[in-house]
N, C-alpha and C positions, 0 to 999 in steps of 0.2 A: 504494500500500500504506500502511495506517495501523496501526501496531502499537499494542498496549495501552500506556498511559502508564507509563514506567519511573520508578523513583526513589521509589515509595511502597510500603511493606511493613508488614504487621502483625507480622512476625517481628523479634524482637531477636536479637542474637547468642546470648544465653542460651537463647532458645527453640530455636534451631537446635541448640545443643549438647545440650540435653535430648532433643530429637527423635532425634538421631543416637545418643544413648546409650540410647534406649529408656525414658526417664524422664519424658517429657512426657505428662501425663495429661489435658490439656485442649486437644488439637489442634484441636477443632472451633471454638475461638475464633480460629484462625489460618488453617487450610485451608478450602477450599470457596469459596463466593461470599458476599460481604458487601456489602449495599447501604449506602452511607455517603456522607458529604461529604468531599471532598478539596480543600482550599484554597477552600472555598465552592462547589465544583462537585459536583452530585449524580451518582452513578454507582455502579459495582459493582467491588469488588476481588476478584480471583480468585487462588487459589493451589492448586497440585497437585504431587504428588510423582511425578516421572517421570525418574529419574536416568539411564536409558539411552535417552532420546529425543534425536533430532537437533533437532526443533522441536516446539513445542506452541502451538496457537492455540485461541481460543474461537470456536465457531460457534453460531449460533442464529437465531431468527426475526428478530432485530434487524439481522442483517447478511446475510440471505439464505443462511445456512449456508455462507458463503464462507470457506475456511480461510486466505485471504491477507490478510484485512482486520484481524484483531485477534490478532496474535501475542503470546504471553507471553515474558517474559525470564527466563533461567535465572540463579539467584543465583551470585555469584562464589565462594562458599565451598565448593563441591563437595558440597553437600547434596542436589543433584538436585531442588530446589524451583524450579518455574516460577511466576512471578507477574506481575501487572500490573493496572492500573486502567483500566476502560472507562467513559468519561463517558456520561451521558444514558440509561443503562438502569438498571432497578431491579426491585423485587419483581414477580413474575408472568411475567418473561421466560423463555423456554425456551432451554436451551443444552446443549452437549456440549463435550468436549475433543477436538480433532483432533490426533492424535499421529503424527508421522513418526519411525520408528525409524532407527537407523544402517544397518540392512539394507535400507532403502528401503521397508519395509512401512508402510502408512497404516492407522490405526485411529481409530474414533470411539467415545469412551468417555463414559459417564455419570460425573458427579462422585462420587467415593467419599465425599465429605463433604456431598453435597447434602442439604438439609433437607426437600426435597419432590421428587417425581417426577411425570411425566405419568401419566395413567391407563393402566395396562396394557391392551393389549399395546404401547402406545407407550412409549418408553424415554428420552426426553430428561429432563434435570434441570430444575428450576424454581428460579429465584432466590426465596428465601423467608426467613422469619424465625420465630424461636421466642418472640417477645415475647408475653407474656400477663399480664393482670392477675389474679393468683391470689387466690382467696378461701377458701383451705383452711388458714389460719394456725393455727386451733385444733387441727386434726389434726396438723400438722407439729410442734406443741409437745409432743404426747403420744405420737407414734408410736414413740418410743424404748421406752415401756412397752408399747404395743400389739403391737409386733413382737418383744418380748423372748422369750427361750427359756424363761422361766418363766411364760409366758402361753398361753392357749388360742389355737391357730392352726388354723382350719378353712377350707380353701381350695376355692373353686369354680373349677375349670378350664374355660375356654370358648374356643370359636373364634367370632370375631365374625361371620363371614359365614354361619354356619349355626345360630346360637342361635335367632334368630327373623328372619323375612323379612317383606316387605310382603305382607299377606294378599290384597291386591287384585292384586298382581303378584309371584308367588312367585320370579321370576327376579331381582327387584331386591334388591340388598343394602341394608340400612338403614345410615345414616350413624352416625358416632360419637355425635352428639347425639341422634338418634332412639333408639339403643340405650341411652344413658344414662337417658332418660326411662322406659324399660321395665325396665331392669336394676336400678336402685337399689331400687325398691319390692319387687322379687322377691327380691333378696338379703337385704333387711331381714326379709322374711317368713320366708324359709328359715332365716335365722340364721347364715349363713356370716360369718366375720370378714374374709376376704380373697377377692379375685377374682384369678385368674391367667389372663392372656391368652396364647394361642398367639401366635407372633411377629407383631407388628404392623409390623415393618420391611418396606420395599418388596420385593416378590418378583414376578418375572415370571410364574411358573407357579402359578396359584391352587390346583391340587390338591396342591401341596407343603405346603399348610397354613401357609406362611410359613417353612418350615425351609430353603428355598433362597433366600438373601437376596442381592440385588444393591445395595440402598440401605440401608446399615447405620445411617445417621443420618436416614433419611426415614420418617416415619409413612406407612403405605400410603394412597395417594390413593383406593383403592377405597371408603374410608369417609369421606373428607373431608380437611380441612386439618390441619396440626399443631395449630392452636388448637382444632379440633373434638375431637381426641383429648385435649387438655388439659382441655377441658370435661368429658369423660367421667371422667377421673381425679379432677378437682375435685369432681364431684358424688358420686362414691363416697366421697371423703375427708370431705366435709361431712356425710355420713351415717354416719361412723364405720367405713368399710370400707376396708381396705388394698388396694393394687394391686401385683401381681407380674407380671413379664414373662418369657416364655421368651426366652432369648438364645442365639445360635448362634455361638460362636467356634471351632467344630471344623472347619467346611468351608463352601465357597461354590460356586455353580454355574459352569459354563463358558460362560455366555451372552456373546455377543460384545461387549456394551456394558458388562459388569461388570468385576470385578477380575482375571479370568483373563488372563494375559499382558498386563498393563495397558499397559506401554510397549514392547511387542514382546518382552519377556523375562518370565521367571517371577519377577515382582516380589514378589507377596504369597504365592505358593505355592512349594513345592520344585520344582526342575526334574526330578529323578528321580521317575518315577511310583511307584517303590517307597516313596517318602516323601511324594509330593505328590498322589497320586490316591486317592480313596476308593472302593473297589469296591462298597460297599453302596449308595451313593447317587449314583454316577456324578458325583462332585463333586471339589473340589480342597481340599487340606489346607493351612492356613496354615503358613508357615514361622516357627515360634516362636523360632527362633534368630536371626532378623533383628531388630535393635533397633527399627527403624522400624515393623515390623509389630506388635510388642508394644505400642508406643505407640499405634498405630491402634486396636487392640482394647481396650486398657484405657481409652483416651479414650472409646470408644464406650459402654462400661459406665458410666462416670462421667456421660456425656452424658444417658443416659436417667434416671438418678437425679436429676441436678441440674436439667435443663431440664424434665422431665416429672413430677417429684416422685414417681417410682416408689419403692416401698417395698422392693423386693427383686428379684433376678434368679435365675430357675431356669436353670442352665447346662446346655444340652443336650449329650448324647452325650459325657460326660466320659470314660467308659471307652474310647471310640475314640481319645481324645487321649492317654491314659496308656500305651497299649501299641502298640509299633511293628508288631507282628504281628496287630493287631486285624483279623479277617476276612480274613487273608492266609495262604496256604499257604507251605510251606518254599520259600525261594528268591525269594519275592515281597516280602521286606522286608529292610531293612538294620539289623543290630544296632547298639546304641549303642557308644560308645568302649570300654566294658568288656566287650563281647560279649553284653550282656543285651537283653531285649525291652522294657525300660522307656524311654519317650520322655523323656529327661532335660530336653530343651528345653521340652516341654509342661508337665512338672512344675514347672519354674522359672517358666514363665509363669503357671500357675494360682496358685502361691503369691504371686507379685507382684501378680496381679489382686486377690486377696482382701486382701492387705495394703493396697493402694491404696484399695479400696472402703471397708474398715472404718476406715482412718485418716481419710478425708474424711467418711464418713457412718456413724458407729458405730451409728446407730439403724436401719439397714436390715439385710436378710439376703441372703446368697447361698446357693443350694440346688443341690446337685449331683445330676444324674441319672447315677448311677454304679452299674453293675449287677454289679460283681465284688466280691471281698473285699479290695480294696486297703485297706491299713490307714491310719487317721488322716485320712480324707477331711474329717471335720468336727472336726478337732483343730487347735490353733494351729500356725502355721508355726514358732514358736520351739521347739516340741517335736517337730518333724519332720513335722507334718501338712500337709495342703494348705490349711487355713485357711478352709474353708467353714463357714457357720453350721449347715447341715443337709444330710442326704443322704437321697435316696429309699431306702426299705426294700424293694428289689425282691424279696429272698428271701421276706419275709413275704407280699408280693402273690402270687408264683407258688405258694407252698405253700398259702396260704389258698384261692385260686381252685381249685387242683387238688383240695383236700379237699372243698370245698363242691360241686364238680361230681360227686362220687361219690354213688352210690345209698346212702342211709343204712344199708342192710342191711350194707354192706361197710366202713363208716367205722371200725368197731372195729379193723379190720386196718391202718388207716392213721392211727391216733390221733396219732402223732408229728408228722404234718404240721401239725396245728393247735396244737401246743405247742412245736415246735422253735424258733420265732422268739425265745422268751424266753431261749434259751441265749446269744444274741448281741445282744439288744435294746438293751443299754446300751454296746456297743462304739463306737457313733456317736450323733450327735444325729439320730435317724431321723424322717423324714416318711413316713407310710403312704399310698402312692398307689394309687388306682384311676383310671387316667388314660385319655386318648384312645387310647393304644396297645392297651388291653385290649378295645376295642369296635369294632375295624375289621379289615379284611383276613381275613374269615372266622372271626374269633374269637367272633362273636355278641355280642348285647347282654347285659348283666349278668343280667337275669332269665332269659334263654334259656340261660345256662350252668348254671342250677340244675336238679336232677333232679325227677322226679315230675309230678303233675298241676298245674293252674294254682295251686290253693291252696298246694300244697307248694313250688312254685317261689317264690312271693312270700314264703312263710314263711321259706324258706331265705335269701332275700335280706335280709329284715328282720333275721334273726339274724346274718348276716355283717356288716351295718352296725353292729349293736349291739356285736359283737365288735371291730370296727374302732375305734369311738369310745371304747371302754373299754380298749383295748390301749395300752401306753405309746407315746408319739410323737405328733407333730402329724398332721393329716389333709388329704388331697386327694381330691376326688371330681369326675369329669368330668361336664359338663353332660348332662342326660337321665337319668343314673344315679339322680338324686335323686327321680325319679318312676317309675322302672321302664320306661324306653323299651324297646319290644319289638323294634325293628329296630336293626341296626348303624348307627353314626353315618355319615351321608352328608353330606360337606361341601358338596354342591350343593343342599341343601334345608334348610328349617327343622326343628327338633325337632318331634316329634309331640305338640304341646301339647293336641290334642283328647283324648288319653288321660287327662288330668287330670279328665275328667268321670266316669271309671269308678272304682268303689270300690277295687279292688286297687292302682291307681296313686295315687289320692288317699291311700290308707293308707300307702304307702311315703313319700310326701312329708310326711305328718303325722309319721311316725316320725323322718325326718331333722330336721324342725323341733324335735321333742322332744330328740333326741340333741344337736343343736347347743346347745340351751338347757341341757341337762344338763352338757355339756362346759364351757361357759363359766361355769356357776354352782356347780360342785362342784370346789373346789380340789384334791381328791385326784386329779383327772384331768389336771391340768396342772402342779402345783407341782413335781413330781419326774418330769417326762416323760422325762428322759434320765438318770435316777439310779435304781439298783436299790432305793433306799429307798422308791421309790414303788410297788413291786409285790411281791406275795408269793403263791405258790401256796397254795390251800386243798386243791384236788384236781386233780391233773394226770394221774393214772394210771388213771382209770376208763374204760378202753377198752371194756369189756363193755357199758356203758350209753351210751357216747359222751357223757359228761358231763364238763365242766371247770368249775372254780370258782377264783376268785382274788380277791385284795384289791388295791384301789388306795388308796394312802395319800398324804395331804397332810402339811403341816408339823404340823398339829394332829391328834391321833389321833381326835378326835370327828368329823372329816370323812371318816374311812375309809368306803370303799364295798365291798360284796360283790357280785361279778358271778358268775352261774352260768348256764351254757348247756346246754340239752338239745338235742343235735344229731341226734335221731331223731324220727320222727313219733308216738312213743308217749308218752302222758302218764305222768309218773313221780310216782305218789302216795306220800306218806310217805317221800320221799327224804331221809335224814338227812345233813345237811351241817354241817361245822364252821363256827363263827362267830368273827370276830376278837375279839369282846368280849361281855360279858353285856348284858342289857337287851332292850328291844323293838326289832324291826327292821321297817321298812316298805318297800314297793316304790315306788321312784321311777319306774322305767320297766319295762314288761312288753311285749315286742314282740308278744305274742299278744293284746294289747288289741283289742277290736272296732273302735276308732277307727282302727286300723292295718290292718284287714281280717283280724284274728286271730280265733281261735275263741272267745275270751272266757274261757279258763281262768284263774281268779284265784288269787293268793296273798295271803291276808289278812295283817295284821300278825302277826308271830310273836314269841313270848317265848323268849329263849335259855334253855336248860336246862343244868344243871351235869352234862352227860353228855360225857365226853371222846370226841372223834371227829375223825378226820383230824388227829391231833396237836394238837387244840385243846381247851381246857378247857370250852368252851361249844359247844353245837350245837342244832339244831332240825330237826324234820321239815318238809320243804317239799313243795309241789305244783309240779312242774315242767311247764309247758305244753309242747305238742309243737312241735318245731322252733322253739324260742323262747329268748330270754334274759331274765333278770331282773337288775335293778340295785337293791340294797337298801342302806338306810342306817339307822343306829341313831337312834331318836327321843330327842332330848335330854330330860332329866328335866323341865325347866321346861315343855316343850311337852306332855309327857304329863300334867302336872297340869292343863293347860288343855284337855285332851281332844283333842289333835291326832291326826288319823288319817292313813292312807296317802293320799297325793296323787300323781297322775301329773304328771310334768313337762310343761308345755305353754307355748306362746308366749303 
């Protein structure tokens, strides 16, 4: 028997104290496998937390998977950390931890801190490194500004395995580098400011889309090495595009090689299924009350930001973390110490997470997928909030999709669905999401949700997008929605890129380009995204005609925009609308433009008239195209003198 070499450790006593207190946020520098030199001898140091194990050894292809050859040593300090140095092995070797519990049970587990894993369905960990010679310094210097809450943030959400595949072999997933070469020019053309990747952490079950994670520190080997993913991030950064990651601290799967019952006990999860089992996803809930688990999760968040230069984390399923009775019936959950349904330990964890992230990386953002009316999700922790930078505006999404799915004939009876969001739009820092969840599981593609014939469906969708991009808040759109994919998202195949040859789909894409350009070049649309000063109704109550009109305002009043939506297929001639100010107003975007597959009903430059209307001193008669939206802006005096006319926003 030859045990791993004892007497060498990456842990100081201070590291151990921080870990046990739940305050060590860079555990990836200590735990896991680290190829290094010890006294001039090359080898690999291993460290794993298994406090209830009787013995732990490293098995791998280097020792014939023999659990008796390289046993680790438990630290003397009661931390439950097993460690040791094995000479003559390095990067590329496969390994697992062979754990024997005090009950006599034997387990083979992947390394929770592994930087790389075998290609699924194989499950061994791989000794790896995150060394990379980054070339995105210019982006890193300015990302504080580009990720700011007073800046335009337009996010393209995507799943790497089904965005595009090898056209010669549709079953082959493209690698991170191949995707980078195609994705960067596409995002630049479409005009999105950020890309958000569905989880790239290693997951054994591909149809989980990455939300059932077993390798929290490992970039999925389905698409290449850690350095390949870094190349993708770098290329996006070099081209001025931010990168967000979906992150899942809410639950993990019960696969035998993963975190579940890691050392033969419920180490990472609660033992009681009323606290530790998630009925919606048949997975297991982290024990946020255990200090070491909090350190593990917060370290993981910091890891992706530090090592992979990620610009923000979209935190999945926050609502399921906040409520002890989430998706549970009476008797299936345990109240907190005060008898309530709030998960006090999860609340504390989320606050600590955001405090840690923003203290170390104030230039990034955390975004909560939180579907309830929990107060202060995106408010500072010092004022009682959870500390997120933004929160998904799920209410807007549900109401808007329900409204646009209605036959226009009946929309007048549901007018409040399209205006209600402004009653609470500034309670949080909201991001408006049309995400992957809205185009799967029988919900239909976005264009198929719309009523009417083909032209009306595309016209409705164009109007919805114009409404989305001019509504307060940042934006998120799932891949395929930007060109009107007609089929539900299928993770097993590429998007239907051939549709871009057809005018209705090309028109949707051209509109998205124009809206992204408008959003980023008109300060009124982003300077007060989360402030009521940035929005004012002109007309919210014209249910009879299904028309709404509102103003978006920036810091300077000359940047004010007027947005007016006609939500019926009837052209509204001579529709008098109040204007925010006198002067001439030109159309910047008309979703009915023929370039977008619209009918071509135009609204020329209009002169404000001193006719009081809609509680405004100035107004004008407008021609409202059918199922369309207009964005108007006042022509500055100096431009009028040079003969400036109405111009459509274009890339």
